[in-house]
N, C-alpha and C positions, 0 to 999 in steps of 0.2 A: 504493500500499500504506500510506503514512503517513496518508492521509486516513481509512482504515478503522481503523487501530490508534491513531490520535491520541486519540480520546475515552477509550479504555481506559487509555492511558498517563497522561493528565492526571487521570482519575478516581482512579487509583491513587496519584498524587502528592498529591492533595487528601486522600484517605482516610489515607494515611500521615502527613501533616503534622497532621491533626486527631486521629488516634488516639494520638499521643504524649502529648497533654495530657488525655486522657479518664480520668476516675477510674472510671467504670462501664464496664468493657470488654465485659461480656456484653450490655448494651444497645447499645453501639456496633456490635458484630458482628452483633447481631440486626437492627439498622437497616440495616446493609450487606446482609445477606441478604434482607431485605424489599425493598430497592432493586433487587436483582438479579432477584427474582421479578417485581416490577412492570415492570422493563425488559424482561424476557423476554416478558412478556404484551403489552407495547406493540409489541415486535418482531413478534409474530404478528398483532397488530391492524394493523400496516402492510401485511400481505399483503392485507387487505380494503380499507383506506383509501388506500394508496399510500405510497411512501417520502417524498414531499414533506410529507405530513401528519405523518409520524413526525418529521421534522426540526423542524417547528413545535412539536410537543409537547415534544420534547427541549429546544429553546431555552426554552420556557416553564418546564420543570422546573428547568433550570439557573438561570434567572432567579429563581425562587421560592426555590431553595436559597441563592443568593447574598444575597437580601434577608433571608431568615430568619437567616442567619449573621451579618449585619450589624446586625439590629434585634431579632430575637426571642430570641436566645440570649445571656444575659449572659456566659457563660463564653467564648464565641467572640469577643466584642468586646474581650477583654483581649489579643488577638493582636498 
């Protein structure tokens, strides 16, 4: 059960940590909603391509988010 709920738990921790410093809350919540829509679409896409493919996509998206937070967003680099 922890394997399935772990990503949701850690995603909520990351979002909660980042939202504390965000000045534009509407954009942050909109981005969170967009991420939920894309994540749901990828979940349905995994029915076609398989769960292992979804794990690769998930890893790639988390890696891109990490890289963007460290290099592309000057507000996040002040953390």
